[in-house]
C-alpha positions as CSV (number, residue, x, y, z in Angstrom):
1,X,51.6,-11.0,-54.2
2,X,50.7,-11.4,-49.7
3,X,47.9,-9.4,-48.0
4,X,48.7,-6.1,-46.8
5,X,48.7,-5.1,-43.2
6,X,45.3,-3.7,-44.1
7,X,43.7,-6.4,-45.5
8,X,44.9,-8.8,-42.9
9,X,43.7,-6.4,-40.1
10,X,40.2,-6.1,-42.2
11,X,39.9,-9.9,-42.2
12,X,40.4,-10.9,-38.3
13,X,38.1,-7.3,-37.7
14,X,35.4,-9.2,-39.3
15,X,35.9,-13.1,-37.1
16,X,36.5,-10.9,-34.3
17,X,33.0,-8.8,-34.7
18,X,31.4,-12.3,-36.5
19,X,31.8,-13.5,-33.0
20,X,28.9,-12.6,-31.0
21,X,26.6,-14.1,-34.0
22,X,27.6,-17.6,-32.8
23,X,31.0,-18.1,-34.8
24,X,32.4,-20.4,-32.9
25,X,29.1,-22.4,-32.7
26,X,29.5,-22.4,-36.5
27,X,32.6,-23.7,-36.4
28,X,31.4,-27.1,-33.9
29,X,28.9,-27.7,-37.0
30,X,25.4,-24.6,-37.2
31,X,26.5,-23.5,-39.7
32,X,23.0,-22.6,-41.4
33,X,22.4,-21.2,-37.6
34,X,25.3,-18.9,-38.1
35,X,24.3,-17.8,-41.2
36,X,20.6,-16.4,-40.3
37,X,21.9,-14.7,-37.4
38,X,24.5,-13.2,-38.7
39,X,22.7,-12.5,-42.2
40,X,21.9,-8.3,-41.3
41,X,25.9,-7.7,-40.3
42,X,26.7,-9.6,-43.3
43,X,24.4,-7.3,-45.9
44,X,25.8,-4.2,-43.9
45,X,29.4,-5.0,-44.7
46,X,29.3,-6.6,-47.5
47,X,30.1,-10.2,-46.8
48,X,29.2,-13.7,-47.9
49,X,29.3,-17.0,-46.4
50,X,30.2,-20.2,-48.0
51,X,31.2,-23.5,-46.5
52,X,32.4,-27.5,-48.2
53,X,32.6,-30.0,-45.6
54,X,35.4,-28.9,-43.9
55,X,36.0,-24.8,-44.3
56,X,33.8,-21.7,-43.3
57,X,34.8,-19.2,-45.7
58,X,34.3,-15.2,-46.0
59,X,33.5,-14.0,-48.8
60,X,34.5,-9.9,-48.2
61,X,33.2,-8.5,-51.6
62,X,36.2,-5.2,-50.8
63,X,39.3,-7.5,-50.6
64,X,41.4,-9.4,-53.0
65,X,40.9,-12.1,-50.6
66,X,38.8,-14.6,-48.9
67,X,38.9,-15.4,-45.0
68,X,39.0,-19.4,-44.5
69,X,38.6,-21.3,-41.4
70,X,38.7,-25.0,-40.6
71,X,35.3,-26.6,-39.3
72,X,36.0,-28.4,-36.0
73,X,35.7,-32.3,-37.6
74,X,37.8,-34.0,-34.2
75,X,34.7,-35.3,-33.4
76,X,34.1,-37.4,-36.7
77,X,37.7,-38.5,-37.6
78,X,39.7,-40.8,-36.4
79,X,43.0,-39.6,-34.0
80,X,44.8,-40.4,-36.7
81,X,43.0,-38.2,-39.8
82,X,43.4,-35.0,-40.5
83,X,40.6,-32.3,-38.6
84,X,43.0,-28.5,-39.4
85,X,42.3,-28.6,-43.1
86,X,43.0,-24.9,-43.6
87,X,46.5,-26.2,-42.2
88,X,46.5,-28.9,-44.4
89,X,45.8,-26.9,-47.4
90,X,48.7,-24.1,-46.3
91,X,51.3,-27.0,-45.5
92,X,49.8,-28.4,-49.5
93,X,50.6,-24.8,-51.1
94,X,54.0,-24.7,-49.6
95,X,55.1,-27.8,-50.7
96,X,53.8,-26.6,-54.2
97,X,56.1,-23.5,-54.0
98,X,58.6,-25.4,-52.7
99,X,58.3,-27.5,-56.4
100,X,57.7,-24.8,-58.7
101,X,53.5,-25.6,-58.8
102,X,52.2,-23.1,-57.5
103,X,50.9,-21.2,-60.2
104,X,48.4,-23.9,-60.5
105,X,46.7,-23.3,-56.8
106,X,45.6,-20.2,-55.3
107,X,47.6,-18.4,-52.6
108,X,46.9,-19.0,-49.1
109,X,48.9,-17.7,-45.9
110,X,47.7,-17.7,-42.2
111,X,47.1,-14.4,-40.8
112,X,47.0,-14.7,-37.1
113,X,44.4,-16.1,-34.7
114,X,40.8,-14.6,-33.1
115,X,40.1,-16.0,-29.7
116,X,41.5,-19.5,-30.4
117,X,40.6,-19.6,-34.1
118,X,43.4,-19.7,-37.0
119,X,42.8,-17.5,-39.8
120,X,43.8,-17.9,-43.4
121,X,43.3,-15.9,-46.3
122,X,42.9,-17.0,-49.6
123,X,43.9,-15.0,-53.3
124,X,40.1,-14.0,-54.6
125,X,39.8,-15.5,-58.0
126,X,36.3,-15.5,-60.2
127,X,34.5,-19.2,-59.0
128,X,30.6,-18.9,-60.4
129,X,28.2,-21.3,-61.0
130,X,29.1,-21.2,-64.6
131,X,33.0,-21.5,-63.7
132,X,31.5,-25.0,-62.2
133,X,29.6,-26.0,-65.1
134,X,32.5,-25.4,-67.2
135,X,34.6,-27.5,-65.4
136,X,32.7,-30.6,-65.5
137,X,32.3,-30.2,-69.1
138,X,35.5,-30.7,-69.4
139,X,35.5,-33.3,-66.9
140,X,32.6,-35.3,-69.5
141,X,34.7,-33.8,-72.6
142,X,37.9,-36.2,-71.0
143,X,36.0,-39.1,-70.0
144,X,33.9,-39.0,-74.0
145,X,37.4,-39.2,-75.4
146,X,38.8,-42.0,-73.4
147,X,36.2,-44.1,-75.1
148,X,34.3,-42.3,-77.8
149,X,32.7,-45.6,-79.4
150,X,31.0,-46.8,-76.1
151,X,28.9,-43.4,-75.2
152,X,27.9,-43.3,-79.3
153,X,26.2,-46.3,-78.7
154,X,24.1,-45.1,-76.4
155,X,21.9,-43.4,-78.9
156,X,19.0,-41.8,-75.8
157,X,20.5,-38.4,-74.5
158,X,19.5,-38.6,-71.9
159,X,21.3,-42.0,-70.8
160,X,24.7,-41.0,-72.3
161,X,24.5,-38.1,-70.5
162,X,23.9,-40.2,-67.4
163,X,27.0,-42.8,-68.5
164,X,29.2,-39.6,-68.9
165,X,28.3,-38.0,-65.5
166,X,29.2,-42.0,-63.7
167,X,32.3,-41.8,-65.4
168,X,32.9,-38.5,-64.3
169,X,32.5,-39.6,-60.9
170,X,35.0,-42.1,-61.2
171,X,38.0,-40.2,-62.6
172,X,40.8,-40.3,-60.4
173,X,42.9,-36.9,-59.3
174,X,45.2,-37.2,-62.0
175,X,43.0,-37.8,-64.8
176,X,41.1,-34.9,-63.5
177,X,44.5,-32.8,-63.4
178,X,44.7,-34.3,-67.1
179,X,41.7,-33.1,-68.1
180,X,42.1,-29.6,-66.5
181,X,45.3,-28.8,-67.5
182,X,46.8,-30.9,-70.1
183,X,49.0,-34.1,-69.0
184,X,51.4,-32.7,-66.3
185,X,53.3,-35.9,-64.7
186,X,55.1,-33.6,-62.2
187,X,51.8,-32.1,-60.9
188,X,50.0,-35.2,-61.3
189,X,52.2,-37.2,-58.8
190,X,52.2,-34.3,-56.3
191,X,48.7,-34.0,-56.1
192,X,49.2,-37.5,-55.5
193,X,51.7,-37.7,-53.2
194,X,50.1,-35.0,-51.1
195,X,46.8,-36.3,-50.9
196,X,45.0,-34.0,-52.4
197,X,41.5,-36.0,-53.5
198,X,39.3,-34.0,-53.6
199,X,39.1,-32.3,-57.1
200,X,35.6,-32.0,-57.8
201,X,34.1,-29.5,-60.5
202,X,33.8,-26.8,-57.7
203,X,37.0,-26.1,-56.6
204,X,38.3,-24.5,-59.3
205,X,38.5,-21.0,-60.0
206,X,40.0,-18.3,-62.4
207,X,43.1,-16.4,-61.7
208,X,42.9,-14.2,-64.7
209,X,42.2,-16.2,-68.0
210,X,43.9,-19.4,-66.2
211,X,41.9,-21.6,-63.8
212,X,43.9,-23.0,-60.8
213,X,42.3,-24.6,-57.6
214,X,41.1,-23.7,-55.0
215,X,40.6,-26.0,-52.1
216,X,43.6,-28.7,-51.8
217,X,43.6,-29.8,-48.3
218,X,42.2,-33.2,-49.2
219,X,39.6,-34.8,-47.4
220,X,39.5,-37.7,-45.5
221,X,42.9,-37.9,-45.3
222,X,46.0,-39.2,-42.6
223,X,46.7,-35.9,-40.6
224,X,50.0,-34.3,-40.9
225,X,51.1,-35.8,-38.3
226,X,50.9,-39.0,-39.6
227,X,52.2,-38.3,-42.9
228,X,55.3,-37.0,-40.6
229,X,55.5,-40.9,-38.9
230,X,55.9,-42.2,-42.5
231,X,59.1,-40.3,-43.8
């Protein structure tokens, strides 16, 4: 599915109306100040804000889509590193569609610009603390299954849990894909080839009864321009 015209216009209008509250400053890094300033607007219009290291997310309770806007990371990154993470995420999604792997990723589309701010809509999936806990437990089970004898020898429960958490931290992208979706060589190769390296437990959600990846731009990776030079 793609967002319909009304959904696109609603998202663009929300972005437009947030400009006086300091949205451009938020993109430049003053996200917390923006949340404080825009809280009244957010309550009145039934929206919420979230962010990671690379994107601002506007969660519209009256829409089946969430709005994503990239932070301006240009000052923090070397010139050959990615600074436009929404653009990178769209690129990765389009490549996933080409390879028949789109069912593992939340749909995302660029829908326009507002005063130079590029606006993307991603399908809304179920994301809450329980989902993150569930995914993290799948990671822990995967780590445990890889060396049951070692973990069973740790008698203290707190120490065993810490060891499992350390094991989760050491998982690479392919292992995380294996833990969530089962072994899928094509998908594992895809996430490795397209530098989708930030698959922590908070980057999944439920589309119906199936987990999908909701943040797949990768982080601290070479820019698309650098990738093009290599190919």
